[in-house]
DOSE-772325 format. One record per residue (C-alpha): residue number from 1; x, y, z; residue in one letter. Coordinates in nm, 3 decimals. Each point is the difference from the previous one (the first is absolute). Layout:
residues N
k;x;y;z;r
NUM;X;Y;Z;a $
...
END
This chain:
residues 112
k;x;y;z;r
1;1.289;-2.436;-1.054;m $
2;0.210;0.137;-0.235;k $
3;-0.101;0.318;-0.250;l $
4;-0.043;-0.111;-0.390;p $
5;0.170;0.081;-0.246;g $
6;-0.296;-0.008;-0.302;k $
7;-0.129;0.251;-0.081;h $
8;-0.404;-0.147;-0.026;q $
9;-0.308;0.197;-0.141;f $
10;-0.285;-0.076;-0.071;g $
11;-0.478;0.060;0.073;d $
12;-0.013;0.088;0.305;i $
13;-0.437;0.032;0.023;g $
14;-0.016;0.202;-0.326;d $
15;0.300;0.176;-0.010;k $
16;0.351;-0.053;-0.096;r $
17;0.304;0.074;0.281;g $
18;0.259;-0.180;0.092;t $
19;0.011;-0.306;0.233;i $
20;0.175;0.095;0.363;v $
21;-0.162;-0.356;0.201;e $
22;-0.215;-0.277;-0.115;k $
23;-0.175;-0.192;0.304;g $
24;0.000;0.276;0.245;a $
25;-0.183;-0.038;0.306;t $
26;-0.223;0.325;0.128;a $
27;0.229;0.098;0.220;e $
28;0.272;0.043;-0.190;r $
29;-0.202;0.149;-0.316;m $
30;-0.085;0.234;0.223;q $
31;0.414;0.125;0.080;f $
32;0.022;-0.040;-0.377;l $
33;-0.254;0.231;-0.076;k $
34;0.068;0.228;0.288;a $
35;0.362;0.085;-0.116;l $
36;-0.056;-0.029;-0.337;l $
37;-0.263;0.249;0.033;e $
38;0.240;0.178;0.203;h $
39;0.296;0.013;-0.306;n $
40;-0.282;0.133;-0.242;g $
41;-0.082;-0.316;-0.186;f $
42;-0.322;-0.094;-0.073;e $
43;-0.092;-0.318;0.126;v $
44;-0.218;-0.277;-0.128;l $
45;-0.100;-0.263;0.229;v $
46;-0.197;-0.333;-0.142;a $
47;-0.156;-0.251;0.227;e $
48;0.143;-0.424;-0.132;e $
49;-0.187;-0.230;-0.121;r $
50;-0.061;-0.254;0.292;r $
51;0.058;-0.403;-0.179;k $
52;-0.240;-0.048;0.384;k $
53;-0.212;0.172;0.225;e $
54;0.216;-0.067;0.295;d $
55;0.284;0.102;-0.152;d $
56;0.133;0.324;0.180;p $
57;-0.053;0.318;-0.222;v $
58;0.279;0.198;-0.177;t $
59;0.097;0.266;-0.254;y $
60;0.228;0.093;-0.287;t $
61;0.099;0.356;0.051;v $
62;0.178;0.203;-0.280;g $
63;-0.049;0.392;-0.109;v $
64;-0.056;0.139;-0.320;t $
65;0.411;0.117;0.003;d $
66;0.062;-0.276;-0.298;l $
67;0.359;0.086;0.022;i $
68;-0.007;0.013;0.415;f $
69;0.194;-0.292;0.128;n $
70;0.026;-0.072;0.383;p $
71;0.403;-0.152;-0.049;t $
72;0.093;0.235;-0.158;i $
73;-0.215;0.295;0.198;w $
74;0.160;-0.166;0.312;i $
75;0.322;0.001;-0.069;y $
76;0.073;0.283;-0.149;e $
77;-0.115;0.203;0.303;r $
78;-0.355;0.135;-0.164;r $
79;-0.294;-0.149;0.219;l $
80;-0.029;0.199;0.356;k $
81;-0.212;-0.092;0.288;t $
82;-0.251;0.253;0.161;p $
83;0.171;0.169;0.247;d $
84;0.316;0.105;-0.250;g $
85;0.239;-0.323;-0.001;r $
86;0.171;-0.242;-0.297;i $
87;-0.192;-0.288;0.012;v $
88;0.272;-0.322;-0.036;t $
89;-0.060;-0.338;-0.054;q $
90;-0.105;-0.152;0.267;e $
91;-0.252;0.325;0.114;y $
92;-0.153;-0.100;-0.340;w $
93;-0.070;-0.361;0.109;f $
94;-0.174;0.099;0.390;g $
95;0.289;-0.169;0.085;n $
96;0.128;0.349;0.256;t $
97;-0.058;0.350;0.066;e $
98;0.387;0.044;-0.015;d $
99;0.094;0.196;-0.353;t $
100;0.352;0.041;0.010;k $
101;0.139;-0.135;-0.290;p $
102;0.283;-0.188;0.177;q $
103;0.027;-0.318;-0.224;y $
104;0.261;-0.146;0.251;w $
105;-0.201;0.078;0.274;n $
106;-0.179;-0.335;-0.066;k $
107;0.269;-0.203;-0.224;r $
108;0.294;0.018;0.293;f $
109;-0.231;0.121;0.318;g $
110;0.183;0.260;0.072;f $
111;-0.269;0.285;0.208;k $
112;0.111;0.404;-0.003;e $
END
């Protein structure tokens, strides 16, 4: 999974905002909501329409800040975890709890 480069915005519920992620599971929605609220954003959540009744429930997650772009905020190291560490791309996607931003650890397999 990769971060979207394009800034997406639209209506979420009855408010206009920046779309952070579409198709999020309930667990992912709760993670993003907690993280974004901790960073001072007003979070908007809307349940997406299902095509079939037995399809899983998914959510659109967004914020009311129209200039927020998660890609920029992550790479500018502006998002913080609840315990004050920097949010990295791997943390954002829930792949790791390690928030050291050394990209070379993953690419070349080096460990500190």
